[in-house]
Structure formats: structure tokens, C-alpha cells
C-alpha positions in Angstrom: 184.2 25.3 125.3 184.0 22.8 128.6 182.8 19.4 128.0 181.1 19.7 124.7 180.7 15.7 124.1 177.8 14.4 121.9 174.2 15.1 123.4 172.0 12.2 123.4 169.2 12.7 120.3 166.3 12.6 122.3 167.7 15.5 124.7 168.4 17.3 121.9 164.5 16.3 120.5 163.5 17.6 124.3 165.3 20.6 123.7 164.1 21.8 120.3 160.3 21.4 122.1 160.5 23.2 124.7 163.2 25.9 123.7 161.3 26.9 120.0 158.1 24.8 120.2 161.0 23.5 116.6 158.6 19.3 115.7 159.5 17.2 113.2 158.1 17.9 109.8 159.4 14.4 108.3 160.8 11.6 108.8 162.6 8.5 106.4 166.4 7.8 106.4 166.6 11.4 107.2 164.4 13.8 110.6 163.9 16.9 109.6 163.0 19.7 112.5 161.2 23.2 112.0 159.2 25.8 113.6 156.6 25.6 110.9 154.7 28.9 112.5 158.3 30.5 112.8 160.5 28.5 109.9 164.2 28.7 110.7 166.6 30.5 108.1 167.8 26.0 107.6 165.5 23.1 108.9 167.8 20.8 111.2 168.9 17.1 109.8 169.3 14.7 112.4 169.9 11.2 110.9 167.0 8.1 111.6 170.1 5.7 112.5 172.3 7.5 114.8 171.0 7.7 118.9 173.3 11.0 119.4 173.6 14.1 117.7 177.5 15.3 117.7 179.4 18.5 118.3 179.9 19.6 114.9 176.4 19.3 114.5 175.2 20.8 117.4 177.1 23.8 116.9 175.6 24.3 113.0 172.6 24.3 115.2 172.9 26.9 116.7 173.9 28.6 114.9 171.0 28.7 112.5 169.2 29.0 115.8 170.5 31.7 116.5 170.3 32.9 113.3 166.9 32.7 112.8 165.7 34.3 115.8 168.5 37.0 116.9 169.7 35.3 119.7 172.8 33.7 121.4 173.1 30.9 122.7 176.9 29.4 123.2 177.7 26.2 123.0 178.4 26.4 127.4 174.4 27.5 128.0 173.0 25.3 125.5 175.2 22.3 127.0 173.9 23.5 130.7 170.2 23.5 129.7 171.1 20.3 128.3 172.3 18.5 131.3 169.4 20.1 133.2 166.7 18.2 131.1 
């Protein structure tokens, strides 16, 4: 799995927007992200007060994106893409 650590929330948000056009739909205590044109099976939820996204949340979000769009993005590929942002 390599060096899989929490990711800064702003980088995760940028990755979602650039790669899949997934945008923030709602904001309150939790921020809800989805693509209105091509919805995910389950929207991605981030807690408003946290500055980073924990590894388990990244893993489940990747699983959701892979199932929703028929992809196979690995954790290593994701981390490499995040580092390049």
C-alpha cells in the first residue's frame, strides 16, 4: 500500500473536481460531494471541521468512485496523483 497517510482536504477536493467533475452540493456540518450529471452510487461526505481526509475515508471514497464509474484506481495511483497537485 505504500505511504498512505491523511491527505489535505483541499487537495482531495481539487482531485475530485479535476478528475470527475465532482463538486460540493451542500454544506453544513458535513460537505456533500457528487457529480449532478453522472451521480455516484453514494455521495462523498466530508466533515466540515477537519483539515485532512483520513486514509479509511479515502479508501471507501475510491471504492465508491470505482464502482460508480467502472474504474480501477488504486491507492498508489491516487497518492501519486495527489502528490502532483
